[in-house]
C-alpha positions as CSV (number, residue, x, y, z in Angstrom):
1,M,-64.7,-32.7,35.0
2,S,-68.3,-33.4,35.1
3,T,-71.2,-31.0,35.6
4,S,-74.6,-31.8,37.0
5,A,-77.9,-30.1,37.6
6,N,-81.4,-31.1,38.7
7,T,-84.0,-30.8,36.1
8,G,-86.7,-29.9,38.6
9,A,-89.0,-31.6,41.0
10,A,-90.4,-33.8,38.4
11,A,-87.1,-35.4,37.5
12,G,-85.5,-35.4,40.9
13,R,-82.1,-36.7,39.7
14,P,-78.9,-35.0,38.5
15,V,-78.3,-34.5,34.8
16,R,-74.8,-34.9,33.5
17,L,-73.7,-31.8,31.5
18,E,-70.3,-32.7,30.2
19,H,-71.6,-31.7,26.8
20,I,-71.7,-28.1,27.9
21,D,-67.9,-28.1,28.6
22,G,-67.4,-29.9,25.3
23,L,-69.3,-27.1,23.5
24,R,-67.2,-24.5,25.2
25,A,-64.1,-26.3,24.2
26,L,-65.1,-26.4,20.6
27,A,-65.9,-22.7,20.6
28,A,-62.6,-21.8,22.2
29,L,-60.5,-24.0,19.9
30,Y,-62.5,-22.8,16.9
31,V,-61.7,-19.1,17.6
32,V,-58.0,-19.9,18.1
33,A,-58.1,-21.6,14.6
34,H,-59.9,-18.6,13.2
35,H,-57.2,-16.2,14.4
36,V,-54.5,-18.6,13.1
37,F,-56.1,-18.3,9.6
38,L,-56.1,-14.5,9.9
39,Y,-52.3,-14.5,10.0
40,I,-52.3,-15.6,6.3
41,P,-53.0,-12.7,3.8
42,N,-56.3,-12.8,1.9
43,G,-56.0,-14.4,-1.5
44,S,-53.3,-16.8,-0.4
45,F,-55.4,-19.9,-0.8
46,T,-56.9,-21.7,-3.7
47,G,-58.8,-25.0,-4.2
48,V,-59.2,-27.2,-1.1
49,A,-57.2,-24.8,1.1
50,L,-59.6,-22.0,0.2
51,R,-62.7,-24.0,1.1
52,I,-61.1,-25.1,4.4
53,S,-60.3,-21.4,5.2
54,R,-63.9,-20.5,4.7
55,L,-65.0,-23.0,7.3
56,F,-63.0,-20.9,9.8
57,A,-64.2,-17.5,8.8
58,Y,-66.9,-17.2,11.4
59,G,-64.8,-16.5,14.5
60,H,-67.1,-13.7,15.7
61,F,-70.0,-16.2,16.1
62,S,-68.0,-17.8,18.9
63,V,-68.9,-14.7,20.9
64,D,-72.5,-15.4,20.5
65,V,-72.2,-19.1,21.5
66,F,-70.3,-18.2,24.7
67,I,-72.8,-15.5,25.7
68,V,-75.7,-17.9,25.3
69,V,-74.0,-20.7,27.2
70,S,-73.2,-18.2,29.9
71,G,-76.9,-17.4,30.4
72,F,-77.6,-21.1,30.3
73,C,-75.1,-22.0,33.0
74,L,-75.9,-19.1,35.3
75,M,-79.7,-19.8,35.1
76,L,-79.5,-23.6,36.0
77,P,-78.8,-23.0,39.7
78,V,-81.7,-20.5,39.8
79,I,-84.0,-23.1,38.3
80,R,-82.8,-25.7,40.9
81,N,-83.4,-23.1,43.6
82,Q,-87.1,-22.5,42.8
83,G,-86.4,-19.3,40.8
84,Q,-84.2,-17.6,43.4
85,I,-80.5,-16.6,43.2
86,S,-78.8,-18.5,46.0
87,G,-77.6,-16.0,48.6
88,G,-79.1,-13.0,46.8
89,A,-77.7,-10.5,44.3
90,R,-74.9,-9.3,46.5
91,K,-73.4,-12.8,46.8
92,F,-74.0,-13.4,43.1
93,F,-72.0,-10.2,42.2
94,W,-69.2,-11.2,44.5
95,K,-69.0,-14.7,43.1
96,R,-68.9,-13.4,39.5
97,A,-66.2,-10.8,40.4
98,R,-64.1,-13.5,42.1
99,R,-64.5,-15.9,39.2
100,I,-63.9,-13.6,36.3
101,L,-61.7,-10.7,37.3
102,P,-58.5,-12.3,38.7
103,P,-57.8,-14.2,35.5
104,Y,-58.7,-11.2,33.5
105,F,-56.3,-8.9,35.3
106,A,-53.6,-11.6,35.2
107,A,-54.1,-11.9,31.4
108,T,-53.9,-8.1,31.0
109,A,-50.7,-8.0,33.0
110,L,-49.2,-10.9,31.1
111,S,-50.0,-9.3,27.8
112,M,-48.4,-6.0,28.9
113,V,-45.2,-7.9,30.0
114,M,-45.1,-9.8,26.7
115,I,-45.5,-6.6,24.7
116,W,-42.7,-5.0,26.7
117,L,-40.3,-7.9,26.4
118,F,-41.1,-9.8,23.2
119,I,-43.9,-8.7,20.9
120,G,-43.8,-4.9,21.1
121,T,-43.1,-4.8,17.3
122,P,-45.9,-6.7,15.6
123,A,-45.3,-8.9,12.7
124,G,-48.9,-10.3,12.4
125,P,-51.9,-8.3,11.1
126,L,-53.9,-9.0,14.3
127,W,-51.5,-7.9,17.0
128,E,-50.6,-4.5,15.5
129,N,-53.8,-3.0,17.0
130,S,-52.9,-4.4,20.4
131,V,-49.4,-2.8,20.7
132,W,-49.9,0.4,18.6
133,K,-49.5,3.2,21.1
134,V,-50.7,1.4,24.3
135,T,-51.8,4.5,26.2
136,V,-52.6,5.4,29.8
137,G,-56.2,5.9,28.8
138,G,-56.3,2.4,27.3
139,L,-54.8,0.9,30.4
140,L,-57.3,2.7,32.6
141,A,-60.2,1.6,30.3
142,H,-59.1,-2.0,30.7
143,L,-58.8,-1.7,34.5
144,F,-62.3,-0.3,34.7
145,L,-63.7,-2.7,32.1
146,V,-65.0,0.0,29.7
147,Q,-62.5,-0.5,26.8
148,D,-65.2,-1.7,24.5
149,W,-66.8,1.7,24.6
150,F,-64.0,3.4,22.8
151,I,-62.8,2.3,19.4
152,S,-59.4,4.1,20.0
153,V,-58.5,1.7,22.9
154,D,-60.8,-1.4,22.6
155,H,-58.0,-3.5,20.9
156,Q,-55.1,-2.2,23.0
157,I,-53.1,-4.6,25.1
158,N,-54.9,-7.8,23.9
159,Y,-57.4,-7.6,21.2
160,V,-59.8,-10.1,22.7
161,L,-60.3,-8.5,26.1
162,W,-63.0,-6.1,25.0
163,S,-65.7,-8.6,25.6
164,I,-64.9,-9.2,29.2
165,S,-66.4,-5.8,29.9
166,V,-69.4,-6.7,27.8
167,E,-69.9,-9.9,29.9
168,W,-69.2,-8.0,33.1
169,R,-72.0,-5.5,32.5
170,I,-74.5,-8.3,31.6
171,Y,-74.0,-9.8,35.1
172,F,-75.4,-6.6,36.7
173,L,-78.7,-7.2,34.8
174,F,-79.0,-10.8,35.7
175,P,-80.8,-10.4,39.1
176,A,-83.3,-8.1,37.4
177,L,-83.9,-10.7,34.7
178,V,-84.5,-13.4,37.3
179,Y,-87.0,-11.2,39.1
180,C,-88.9,-10.5,35.9
181,W,-88.7,-14.2,35.1
182,R,-90.6,-14.9,38.3
183,R,-92.9,-11.9,38.1
184,F,-93.9,-11.8,34.5
185,G,-92.9,-15.2,33.1
186,P,-89.9,-16.5,31.2
187,L,-91.2,-16.0,27.7
188,Q,-92.2,-12.4,28.3
189,T,-88.9,-11.6,30.0
190,V,-86.7,-13.0,27.3
191,G,-88.8,-11.6,24.5
192,V,-88.8,-8.1,25.9
193,T,-85.1,-8.2,26.7
194,A,-84.2,-9.3,23.2
195,V,-86.4,-6.7,21.5
196,V,-85.4,-3.8,23.8
197,S,-81.7,-4.6,23.6
198,M,-81.8,-4.4,19.8
199,L,-83.9,-1.2,19.8
200,L,-81.5,0.6,22.2
201,L,-78.7,0.2,19.6
202,I,-80.4,2.9,17.5
203,P,-80.1,5.9,20.0
204,L,-76.6,4.7,20.9
205,G,-75.5,5.6,17.4
206,Y,-76.1,9.3,18.2
207,T,-74.1,9.4,21.5
208,P,-70.6,11.0,21.8
209,I,-69.1,7.7,22.7
210,D,-67.0,6.8,19.6
211,N,-67.8,3.1,19.6
212,A,-71.1,3.0,21.4
213,S,-73.3,1.8,18.6
214,S,-71.3,-1.5,18.3
215,G,-68.9,-1.5,21.2
216,V,-71.5,-1.6,24.0
217,N,-73.0,-4.6,22.3
218,L,-76.4,-4.3,23.9
219,H,-77.8,-7.1,21.7
220,Y,-75.7,-9.5,23.8
221,Y,-78.2,-9.0,26.6
222,G,-80.8,-10.6,24.4
223,L,-78.4,-13.5,23.6
224,F,-77.7,-14.0,27.3
225,A,-81.5,-14.1,27.9
226,F,-81.7,-16.7,25.2
227,G,-79.3,-18.8,27.2
228,M,-81.5,-18.4,30.3
229,L,-84.5,-19.5,28.3
230,A,-82.6,-22.5,27.0
231,A,-81.9,-23.6,30.6
232,G,-85.6,-23.2,31.5
233,L,-86.8,-25.1,28.4
234,A,-84.2,-27.9,28.9
235,H,-84.4,-28.4,32.6
236,S,-87.4,-26.7,34.2
237,S,-90.6,-28.5,35.1
238,E,-92.6,-25.2,34.8
239,P,-95.7,-26.1,32.8
240,V,-95.4,-23.4,30.1
241,L,-91.7,-24.2,29.5
242,A,-92.4,-28.0,29.5
243,R,-95.1,-27.5,26.9
244,W,-92.9,-25.5,24.6
245,R,-90.2,-28.0,25.0
246,R,-92.5,-30.7,23.7
247,I,-94.3,-29.0,20.9
248,L,-91.5,-27.2,19.0
249,P,-89.2,-29.1,16.6
250,W,-85.9,-27.9,18.1
251,R,-83.7,-29.9,15.7
252,V,-85.5,-28.6,12.7
253,L,-85.3,-25.1,13.9
254,L,-81.6,-25.5,14.6
255,V,-81.0,-26.7,11.0
256,V,-83.0,-23.8,9.5
257,L,-81.3,-21.2,11.6
258,V,-77.8,-22.5,10.8
259,A,-78.7,-22.5,7.1
260,L,-79.8,-18.9,7.4
261,V,-76.6,-17.9,9.2
262,L,-74.3,-19.6,6.7
263,D,-76.4,-18.3,3.8
264,G,-75.5,-14.7,4.8
265,D,-72.6,-14.4,2.3
266,K,-74.3,-16.5,-0.4
267,G,-77.8,-15.0,-0.6
268,Y,-79.4,-18.2,-1.9
269,V,-82.2,-18.2,0.7
270,R,-82.4,-14.6,2.1
271,Q,-81.8,-11.9,-0.4
272,I,-80.7,-9.1,2.0
273,R,-77.6,-8.7,4.1
274,L,-78.6,-8.3,7.7
275,P,-76.8,-6.0,10.1
276,W,-74.1,-8.0,12.0
277,Q,-76.1,-7.7,15.2
278,M,-79.0,-9.5,13.6
279,E,-76.6,-12.2,12.4
280,D,-75.6,-12.6,16.0
281,V,-79.3,-12.9,17.0
282,L,-79.7,-15.8,14.5
283,V,-76.6,-17.5,16.0
284,G,-78.0,-17.0,19.5
285,L,-81.3,-18.5,18.6
286,A,-79.5,-21.4,16.9
287,T,-77.5,-22.0,20.1
288,L,-80.7,-21.9,22.1
289,C,-82.2,-24.6,19.9
290,L,-79.0,-26.7,20.2
291,L,-79.0,-26.5,24.0
292,V,-82.6,-27.5,24.2
293,A,-82.2,-30.3,21.6
294,L,-79.2,-31.7,23.6
295,S,-81.2,-31.8,26.8
296,P,-81.8,-35.3,28.1
297,G,-85.3,-36.4,27.7
298,E,-87.8,-38.5,25.7
299,S,-87.6,-36.2,22.7
300,A,-83.8,-36.0,22.6
301,D,-82.9,-39.7,22.2
302,S,-81.7,-39.0,18.7
303,M,-79.2,-36.4,20.0
304,R,-77.6,-38.8,22.4
305,W,-74.7,-39.4,20.1
306,L,-74.0,-35.7,19.9
307,R,-74.2,-35.3,23.7
308,G,-71.8,-38.2,24.0
309,A,-69.4,-36.7,21.5
310,L,-69.4,-33.3,23.1
311,G,-69.1,-34.9,26.5
312,W,-66.0,-36.8,25.5
313,K,-63.7,-36.7,28.5
314,R,-60.7,-35.0,26.9
315,L,-62.9,-32.4,25.1
316,A,-64.8,-31.6,28.3
317,F,-61.4,-31.3,30.1
318,I,-60.3,-28.6,27.6
319,G,-63.7,-26.9,28.1
320,S,-63.0,-26.7,31.8
321,F,-60.3,-24.1,31.1
322,S,-61.6,-22.5,27.9
323,Y,-61.8,-19.2,29.7
324,S,-58.0,-19.3,30.0
325,I,-57.6,-20.3,26.4
326,Y,-59.5,-17.3,25.4
327,L,-57.7,-14.9,27.7
328,I,-54.1,-15.7,26.6
329,H,-54.2,-17.2,23.2
330,A,-53.7,-13.9,21.2
331,P,-50.3,-12.9,22.6
332,F,-48.9,-16.5,22.3
333,L,-50.1,-16.8,18.7
334,E,-48.2,-13.6,18.0
335,L,-45.1,-14.8,19.8
336,I,-45.0,-18.0,17.7
337,W,-45.6,-16.0,14.5
338,V,-42.9,-13.4,15.2
339,Y,-40.1,-15.8,16.4
340,I,-40.8,-19.0,14.6
341,V,-43.2,-19.0,11.6
342,N,-42.7,-15.6,9.9
343,P,-38.8,-15.8,9.8
344,L,-39.0,-19.1,7.9
345,H,-40.7,-17.4,4.9
346,L,-42.7,-20.5,4.1
347,T,-45.5,-20.8,1.6
348,P,-49.0,-19.8,2.9
349,V,-50.1,-23.3,3.4
350,R,-47.0,-24.4,5.2
351,S,-47.1,-21.2,7.4
352,L,-50.7,-22.0,8.2
353,L,-49.9,-25.6,9.2
354,L,-47.0,-24.6,11.3
355,Q,-48.8,-21.7,13.0
356,G,-51.8,-23.8,13.5
357,S,-50.2,-27.0,14.9
358,L,-47.6,-25.3,17.0
359,G,-49.9,-22.4,18.0
360,M,-52.7,-24.7,19.2
361,T,-50.3,-26.9,21.1
362,V,-48.6,-24.0,22.9
363,V,-51.9,-22.1,23.6
364,V,-53.7,-25.1,25.1
365,T,-50.6,-26.1,27.2
366,V,-49.9,-22.6,28.5
367,A,-53.6,-21.9,29.0
368,Y,-53.9,-24.9,31.3
369,L,-50.9,-23.7,33.4
370,F,-52.5,-20.3,33.5
371,F,-55.7,-21.9,34.6
372,L,-54.0,-23.7,37.5
373,V,-52.4,-20.5,38.8
374,F,-54.9,-17.8,38.0
375,E,-58.3,-19.4,37.5
376,R,-58.7,-22.6,39.5
377,P,-58.0,-21.0,42.9
378,F,-61.0,-18.8,42.4
379,I,-63.5,-21.5,41.4
380,G,-65.7,-22.4,44.3
381,P,-65.9,-20.9,47.8
382,P,-62.7,-19.5,49.4
383,G,-60.8,-22.3,51.1
384,G,-63.4,-24.9,50.2
385,R,-63.5,-27.9,47.9
386,R,-65.9,-27.8,44.9
387,S,-68.5,-30.5,44.9
388,Q,-69.8,-32.1,41.7
389,Q,-73.2,-30.7,42.5
390,K,-71.8,-27.2,42.7
391,R,-69.7,-27.3,39.6
392,I,-72.5,-26.0,37.3
393,E,-72.8,-22.9,39.5
394,E,-69.2,-22.0,39.0
395,T,-69.1,-22.9,35.3
396,E,-69.7,-20.0,32.9
397,A,-69.1,-19.0,29.4
398,A,-65.6,-17.7,28.6
399,A,-67.0,-14.2,28.1
400,G,-67.2,-14.6,24.4
401,A,-64.3,-12.4,23.9
402,F,-63.3,-13.4,20.4
403,V,-63.0,-10.8,17.6
404,Q,-62.2,-11.1,13.9
């Protein structure tokens, strides 16, 4: 389950990227754990249990990590291809549709069947929004991938599917971003994309779309561009990017940004509470710094241990089907809660332990089976075998579709 990419003409040799799969695995497993904790009512924990629960309170940030990693993975083949999308925009769109949509529609159908047969009456606080009056409009919005625009339907069917439509729309901007990268330069392209994507959130607040100001999530275009820039900084031999890779203290910046993000609820360092979109931007910048710091090279020797840990074979294996984990984890967590955990009337801590251990085991197992049937057949060219050199082209972030 390895990935590889060329760092450019100067390097001329493949770089192993198992750590990217490992990072995706941790993000996916973290958000499952985050949703497990949300099954336990607020105020149920004290002492050590309370401190541990706070560690899993940042599930929304997994969205940001996946969006940045998506831009990183999709930009690497472009860097190897001298700044060109192999096969052009039309082929790119077809490959993205073939890779993302079949598992998405299968997960939508599976969620509907489970609602109909098993979990139509929610017992957990998360699932009630997914089954409450599943409407024809909600189903159509999911089929056309616009459910995130409307707060009345964005959580119907499966509360994590909203971000697939966010990721899907980002794909349509990618060829334009690549063109601007070549025409105006990477730093200018990423900077303008990040700023404009944030500024456009302001007029969206005055549109008649009932969830436009947050549901459209335009700031994720900026985070996706951060991922593209991380790929360039980490693996391109372009002089301007190589210079910035050398002169900036990426590990120090990573620590500072993580501290600012985690300080949001405490207020020790920054005295104001930022809008949640700006919090996402900080997480996106931290992920950019992490990806650059993890890149193989002379300045990254001290990060070799972390690359090795993230590239651990079993962790990278889970990362290879993290998209499936994301797609199907919500209904199966609800299934376990309704039929096993909730009827036992355990203490909060015991409920958490049972829901977490059993839920994680079932979700990962079922997700792998789902991957084999609905995801793996659509990875790589139709009827062909995927080579190790091509794997990075077909790897992408799991659409960041994790909500609190």
